[in-house]
Steps between C-alpha positions, in 0.01 A plus 500: 500500500170654518361201308622276780348706773168501320499125455598466862218731608252303280612171655454633848164633416391162359644311787309745735171460316547121494584506882170695565294278287638201677432656839135578409454149371656351821275712713190399309598133520554521872181697539291242297654194669523622851289807503155361585611366844632837598198700366228610740191300418197691395230524755181334369171493689296205392145587425295282721148392413250679704350268766125451471288668772293195526493142363159344449380146431155482351493860361173632367406849358157574386384813300144609548306730272144619568470250782581204268835308464680639205792266516700298755858383502627218719857367556653226701773735613554874485760742623356844578715819457308795662742773392462394131127429540541157346471132565714235313296195448575123448268233369220754398135465396300793369118510436358811312119539527309716250167660592325311232625154628813474287776343703872449416729279712866451466779320716872624485825411669583863599332843541529836634214726619512877561292524815415867438410502136389133506676434176665155471724288286478127472758274316610142450856384531470256219222451255190726470235622723151393402246786567168289481174701424164337582399572136721224383803690401849467640780758462856354516797727576805482730412826690227762542429813678163612648442875490242555771398853411415395141387147571752394234713192460799551281820340392782567246579128483378251239144399540271217386122523534318168463138460491212300330614465141743794519872544582669854484886539547686822507719743701365706783141518631261748652181350650227698675283291733224756531439527125626139418730653228825342421763634256806314380747777410716361220602198291143370522411162361146357516420142444135377476444130558 
């Protein structure tokens, strides 16, 4: 008799556990299928782009040093953000002028200039920029940065330097306009023609 009551208790316990599992699964199924419509949606605040303080057609920025033009940057269009001290440029042309007559010109699709530090970045959407030096050399890269304090042009991108009877390729570049020094950082290959 005791064996029958133990078996009966086990059956009831199994049936109870099976009922609980079934109830949990049914609740989960109802929640998954119908739950999202009853849930409170999360509040999300979209991050809106900051509106420019000014839009300029025919933007021009000139840096003077010791009474002489050091460099000038021109763009067909610019958006000026006073709070960030920057201007975002479209269809950009830059001319860098060395004291000894060395000039470098480049045209790019996009650019950004920090109006306080006077550092700028110029890039192309497709293809490479061509930084043309009046000494007969041209530097090709997709993007470069001008560090105004150091008078340094630099990039981490692949570069090609072509000149009379010379071609240098590599990764990254540091060029100092004042000393006319250039250093390709790594993976350097030199071809003499």
